[in-house]
N, C-alpha and C positions, 0 to 999 in steps of 0.2 A: 773167207776172211781176208785173204790177200786182196781181192778186189775192193773190199770195204776200206782196207787201209790205204790202197792206192787212191781211191776216191777222195777219201778224207785229206790226203796229202795234196791232191790236185786242187781241192777247194781252198786249202790254206795257202797254196802257192798263188792261186788266182786272186784271193783277197789281198795278199801282200802286194802283188803286181798292180792291182787296181788302186790300192791306197797310195802307192808311190807315184802313180801316174796322174793322180787327180789333185786339183787344187782344193784347199779347204776354203769354205765360205766363212763368214764372220762367227758362225756358231761351231765351226770345226767339222761340218759335214761335207763329205765329198760330193759336191754338186753334180758332177757328170755321172756319178753313179746313182744318185738319188732322184734325179729329175727325169721327166718323161722323154728326154731326147734319146735315152737308151732303151725305153720301153716300146716294144712293137706289138700293138694290140692285135688280137686275133691270129697270132702267130704261134702255132703249137711248138713249144720248146721241150727238149729233153728233160727228164726228171732230174737229172744231175745239174743241168743248167739252172733250172728253177731253184734247186736246193742251194746252189752256190750263190745265186742272187739273194736268196733269203738270208744266207750266212753273211753276206756283205752288208745287207740292210741291218741286221741285228748287231753286227760288230760295230758299224759306224753310228748307228742311232741309239743303241743301248736299250731298245725295246722291240716288241714284236709289231709287225705291220697291223694297221687298223683298217677295217673294212669301210669306215666312214671318212677316210682321209680325202683331201682334196686332190692328191696325187694319184693319177690313174695307175701308176706303177706300184705304189704302196698298196692300193686296194687290190690289184691283181695278185700280189703276194699274199694278202690276207685271205682272199678266196681260194687260192692254191693251197694254203695251209689248211683251210677249212676242209678242202677236198681230201687232204691227207687224213684229217681226222675221220672223215666218212669212210675212207678206205680201211683205216685201222678197225673201226667199229664193225665193219662188214667182213673183217678177216681177209681183205684183199691187199694189204700193205705188207710187203715182204719183210721178213726180219732184218735183212741187209739195209733196206731203205729206212726202216724204223730206227735202226742204229745210227744211220747217217744224220737223220734228223736230230736225234738225241745228242750226237757228238758235235752238232753245229754250234750249240751254245747251252749254258746252264739254263737260260730262259726257255728254250725250246724243250730241253729235258724236263723241266718242271711242268711245262704245259702238256707234254705227252703223259707224264705221270697223272695229271689231272684227268685227261681223257680216259686213261685205263681205269683210275679209281671210280670215276662216275659211271662207268660201264660194268663195274663188278658188283653183282648182286650181294646184298647183305642178309 
């Protein structure tokens, strides 16, 4: 539980630091975070790093990433999120990681609830 709290605090600190370090474009989006200059394809990143990137995306865009986006970075986040769904449904997503996903934003918590309810036999 302490690790979960520490990770959540770390994510929030990173989001705050990134927001203050980035210029907003005309739509209010933090370009240096949302564009492909920060995306490194085919580089395996730690789960916590991907989760923090997802957190930044959701907090700055106000939506979940889309798999059909023209941004490679957004598509990679969408596929990573899809992988988390697969891991959850296969019983391979740890409770701590599941909690971190849910704590990232209400949008993600709602999505995870949908994954759970779709997988629950009636």
